[in-house]
N, C-alpha and C positions, 0 to 999 in steps of 0.2 A: 630892890633892897641894897643899899649904901653898902660900900665894906667900911668893916668894922676898924675899931683901932687895932693894928697890930696882926690885922686878918691880910693875907695874901690872894693876889689871885693868878690863875696858870693858864694860858694857852693852849691846851692840849692838840691843836688840832695837827696834824702833817705839813712840811714846810710845802710850797707849793696851792695853801689852799684859802691864801690870803692874810697870813699872818702878818705881813709888813705892814699893808693898809689895818690891821687891827691894833696892833703896837700904836702906830700913828694916831690913830683917832681916840685910843686912852689916852696918851700924850695927851689930846686937844681936849679931853674931859677933865684934867687934872689928875691924872694916875699916872705917876712915873712909871713906864715900862723899858724892860732891859728884853731888846733886840738883837742876840750878840751869840751865837753858837760859839764861837772859840773861849769868849769868855766865862758861857756856862762851864762848858767841856772843863776848862783850866781850875776852878772854883771846886767844882766838885770832885775831881780827881783828889788836889791836896785835901778837900776836906776831909775826903773817904780816910785819907791816910791817915789824919789828925785825928781823927775821931769825932769830928764834929759835924752838923747838922751840912747836908749838901749843897746848901746857899749861902753857908757862915760867910757873911763878909761883905754878901750882895743882900741879904734879906731886909736888914734896914736902911740901905739906899734905893729900893724900890719897890715898888707894891706889887708889881705885876712882871710876869715874864711870860714870853713866847717865843715859839718857832723851834725847832729842833735843839737840841738834842731833849727838850721838855718833855715830848711825848714819849718818850722810850723810857722811864722811869717814874711814870706815876708811880706806883708801888713806894717807894723810896719818899714822894712827896706827901703822900699821904701819912707815910709814919712821922717825917720829919716838921708836916706840918698842918696838922688835924685843923679840919674846920676850915681850910681855905675854900676858895670857890673857883670854877670850871669853866674856861668857855670852849665848847670845840667846833672850831672852823672845819667845814666839809665842803665840798666840789664834788661834780660830776667825772666819774670816777675815771670815765672816758677822758674829758677834757684833764683830767689831774696826770694820768698817764702819758697823754701827750705832750703834756708841760715838760713832767721829769725827763723824759724823756730826750729832750729839746737842750734841758738843762745842763742833766748828768749821763745821758747816753744810756747805753746799758742795753735789754731788752725785756718788751713788755711784759715776760711772765715775772721778772725781775721784780719790777714794780710790784703788779698786782700780785705776789707775796709780800711786799711791803706791807701794802696797804691790808690784806688780810691779816698780817700778824699786827698791825694796830689795832684792826676790830677786837684782836684776841686779848690785846693789854687794856682793851677798854672794858671790854666784860669780866677780866678778870678784875679791873679796879671795881667797876660800879654794876657789874650786874646787867641786867638787861633795863634798869630802870637809869633813864637819862632825869628823869623829871628836875632835879634839882640841878641840871647843869643847861647852861644857854649854847643849844645847837645854833651857830652860825653859817650862813650861806654867802660870803659877801659876792662870791664870782656869781650867785645866781641872782642878787640885786638884793639882799638884805644890806641897809644903811643905818641913818644914825638910830629910826624907831628903836628896833628891838632890841638896841645894846643899850640904850639912854633908858629905858623903860626897865630891865633889867637890874641895871644899875641905881635907880632914882635920879638920874641926872637930867638935866633940860636940854633940848634936844638945840645944838648950836644952829646957828643961822647961816653958816659956811658949808659950800658941799661937802660930801662923806668925801677922805681922801685916798686916794686911789694910786697904788703903787704895785709896781710890774706887773701892769694888765697888760692883755696881748690883747688885740682886736676884737678878737670872737669874745673875749670877758665885756667888752663896750657894749654888745649888743643886751639891753636887759630881758634878762630870763626870769621866768617863774624860781623862786626860794624852794629850796627841797627840805627845810625844815621840818615842816607840816606832816605830824604823820611817821617821822623819820626815827629809826629802829633799827638796832645794829645786827639783826636778821635778814632785814631788808636789804643791806649792803651787803651781807654775805651773799644772798642771792644774785645780786648785781654781779658780782665777782665772779662766781659761778658761771651767770650768763655770756660775761666779757670772753672767758677760757674758751667756750663752746663755739666764739665766732673767729671769724680769721684772725689771726692776731696780727698778722703781716699787713692790714689795714690799717691797724694802728700807728706801727713803725713807719708807715710810709707818708702819714698826713701830716703836714707840716702845722704846727700850731703858732699861726704868727695873725 
């Protein structure tokens, strides 16, 4: 279904889940998209102080927003922008942790806890029913087809844009979106916590 007049689209996946590629793809489909954490944080802070909607000043310039810090205040988005649409970019958790370690440092436990809190926010916002949300696994191979079908757009002739892709992401993997649910992701986090976490910290994600 196409976006309605005035309707906004939010990418609510964590960073390092293909958000940059998603933003580029949306622009190629004619949907203006902001992928700029500094600008979003600045406007949100100023608007909260002024008693405005959190994206006031941006919400008439862009139809879509993605990447951090968007996933951290889904509740505020739902309050200020009811009727919005959502794309949840996901990624194999092990690969995501390795990517976060490479880009931000920290520990495996820290990033697993971040993912757990992300799942908590999703469940608080949507419950266990994600049927109205496009769950999109760019790193697992999802391309134009599911995105264009969900937005009622024609599939472009050009290849899907790849941004910040590691060598491992260049290998076509099976998309993890079929049957995706929050509880299964929680179980996967628990399984990773039972593994030798040092193994994740020493593998180079390149």
